[in-house]
PLY file of the C-alpha trace (Angstrom):
ply
format ascii 1.0
element vertex 153
property float x
property float y
property float z
element edge 152
property int vertex1
property int vertex2
end_header
4.37 1.88 -34.52
5.94 0.37 -31.42
4.49 -3.03 -30.42
5.67 -5.31 -27.60
4.42 -8.49 -25.96
3.87 -7.98 -22.22
2.57 -10.22 -19.46
0.31 -7.98 -17.37
-0.19 -9.10 -13.77
-3.57 -9.42 -12.10
-4.78 -6.13 -10.68
-7.30 -5.19 -8.02
-9.45 -2.47 -9.56
-12.13 0.06 -8.74
-14.42 0.79 -11.67
-17.45 2.61 -13.04
-19.60 0.66 -15.51
-21.46 2.36 -18.33
-24.17 0.34 -20.10
-25.35 1.51 -23.50
-23.90 2.42 -26.89
-20.15 2.94 -26.94
-19.12 6.54 -27.51
-19.32 9.76 -25.48
-20.84 7.96 -22.48
-17.57 6.00 -22.13
-15.70 9.27 -21.59
-18.28 10.29 -18.99
-17.73 7.01 -17.11
-13.97 7.68 -17.14
-14.53 11.24 -15.88
-16.75 9.94 -13.06
-14.03 7.46 -12.11
-11.32 10.14 -12.22
-13.35 12.47 -9.99
-13.81 9.66 -7.44
-10.13 8.66 -7.67
-9.01 12.26 -7.25
-11.06 12.60 -4.04
-9.40 9.40 -2.77
-5.96 10.78 -3.76
-5.38 7.91 -6.21
-4.57 10.05 -9.26
-0.80 10.40 -9.10
2.33 9.40 -11.06
1.79 5.74 -10.14
-1.83 5.62 -11.33
-2.83 3.08 -13.98
-6.26 3.38 -15.57
-7.98 1.02 -17.98
-10.88 1.43 -20.39
-12.48 -1.97 -20.99
-15.25 -2.45 -23.56
-16.76 -5.73 -22.34
-18.88 -6.52 -25.40
-18.44 -6.71 -29.16
-20.77 -4.07 -30.62
-21.12 -6.10 -33.81
-22.82 -8.93 -31.91
-24.28 -7.18 -28.84
-27.22 -4.75 -29.09
-25.96 -1.20 -28.42
-28.21 -0.76 -25.37
-26.54 -3.81 -23.74
-22.88 -2.94 -24.41
-20.83 -2.59 -21.21
-17.80 -0.34 -20.75
-15.72 -0.30 -17.56
-13.56 2.68 -16.61
-11.04 1.28 -14.09
-8.21 2.33 -11.82
-5.70 -0.01 -10.21
-5.82 -0.03 -6.42
-3.72 -1.86 -3.86
-4.89 -4.48 -1.40
-4.06 -2.13 1.45
-6.40 0.59 0.19
-9.77 0.26 1.90
-12.06 2.32 -0.25
-15.57 1.14 0.55
-17.94 3.27 -1.46
-21.43 2.55 -2.84
-20.83 4.63 -5.97
-17.91 2.49 -7.19
-17.58 -1.21 -8.03
-14.55 -3.30 -7.09
-13.11 -6.33 -8.81
-10.05 -7.93 -10.34
-8.54 -7.73 -13.78
-6.95 -11.12 -14.46
-3.35 -11.19 -15.59
-2.51 -12.42 -19.07
-0.32 -11.84 -22.12
-1.05 -8.80 -24.32
0.35 -7.21 -27.43
0.83 -3.59 -26.34
0.73 -0.78 -28.86
1.39 2.85 -27.88
-0.82 5.29 -29.83
-2.01 8.88 -29.77
-5.17 9.10 -27.68
-7.57 9.80 -30.54
-10.31 7.63 -32.02
-8.59 7.78 -35.42
-5.18 6.67 -34.09
-6.73 3.84 -32.10
-8.62 2.58 -35.17
-5.46 2.82 -37.31
-3.56 0.82 -34.67
-6.18 -1.92 -34.68
-5.91 -2.08 -38.48
-2.13 -2.66 -38.17
-2.16 -5.00 -35.16
-4.17 -7.82 -36.76
-1.81 -8.25 -39.76
1.19 -7.92 -37.37
-0.12 -10.81 -35.27
-0.16 -13.09 -38.30
3.66 -12.95 -38.44
4.41 -12.71 -34.71
3.78 -16.26 -33.48
0.70 -15.07 -31.56
-2.99 -14.90 -32.29
-5.66 -12.72 -30.78
-7.54 -14.29 -27.88
-11.11 -13.52 -28.91
-12.45 -14.60 -25.51
-10.99 -11.52 -23.81
-11.59 -7.83 -24.56
-9.08 -5.46 -26.11
-8.36 -2.86 -23.43
-6.95 0.65 -23.30
-4.28 1.32 -20.68
-3.58 4.82 -19.44
-0.38 5.43 -17.50
0.43 8.85 -16.03
3.52 9.56 -18.15
1.63 8.74 -21.35
-1.54 10.64 -20.45
0.41 13.88 -20.14
1.66 13.35 -23.71
-1.86 12.45 -24.98
-0.97 8.79 -25.58
-2.54 5.55 -24.44
-1.75 1.88 -24.96
-3.96 -0.56 -26.82
-3.66 -3.97 -25.12
-4.71 -6.86 -27.33
-5.06 -10.20 -25.53
-2.96 -12.82 -27.28
-1.90 -16.44 -26.99
0.83 -18.40 -28.78
-0.14 -19.96 -32.10
0 1
1 2
2 3
3 4
4 5
5 6
6 7
7 8
8 9
9 10
10 11
11 12
12 13
13 14
14 15
15 16
16 17
17 18
18 19
19 20
20 21
21 22
22 23
23 24
24 25
25 26
26 27
27 28
28 29
29 30
30 31
31 32
32 33
33 34
34 35
35 36
36 37
37 38
38 39
39 40
40 41
41 42
42 43
43 44
44 45
45 46
46 47
47 48
48 49
49 50
50 51
51 52
52 53
53 54
54 55
55 56
56 57
57 58
58 59
59 60
60 61
61 62
62 63
63 64
64 65
65 66
66 67
67 68
68 69
69 70
70 71
71 72
72 73
73 74
74 75
75 76
76 77
77 78
78 79
79 80
80 81
81 82
82 83
83 84
84 85
85 86
86 87
87 88
88 89
89 90
90 91
91 92
92 93
93 94
94 95
95 96
96 97
97 98
98 99
99 100
100 101
101 102
102 103
103 104
104 105
105 106
106 107
107 108
108 109
109 110
110 111
111 112
112 113
113 114
114 115
115 116
116 117
117 118
118 119
119 120
120 121
121 122
122 123
123 124
124 125
125 126
126 127
127 128
128 129
129 130
130 131
131 132
132 133
133 134
134 135
135 136
136 137
137 138
138 139
139 140
140 141
141 142
142 143
143 144
144 145
145 146
146 147
147 148
148 149
149 150
150 151
151 152
């Protein structure tokens, strides 16, 4: 499994928030975002999307878990719209792991990443969420990237 440390920049994002148990509703939030982005002609080879589970489901009641489906937008894009939220994803260092875009592959990756961190000189930053990054060239191959926030030991 390919793993690299990458410093992601800060991004301006448009997003759809889903509140409730993680699962199929997350995919619906992403589909809603994609439909909006397609109408705004934002879905192209340069598109970067993120799936961000904001809460730990082991400590947050399912009905209060938040999931953000996001797309990177530029400062020059004026996209005022009441159906979409806007914000910023802060830049930071991540361990990036490319995986097949299936629930099983993502879970297997998470099971490998934690032991890998113990020998890498980094530790997981538990104050930030693990995110999924979707870049155009990977989406077409049914891959995504798991981005684990890290900091030096």
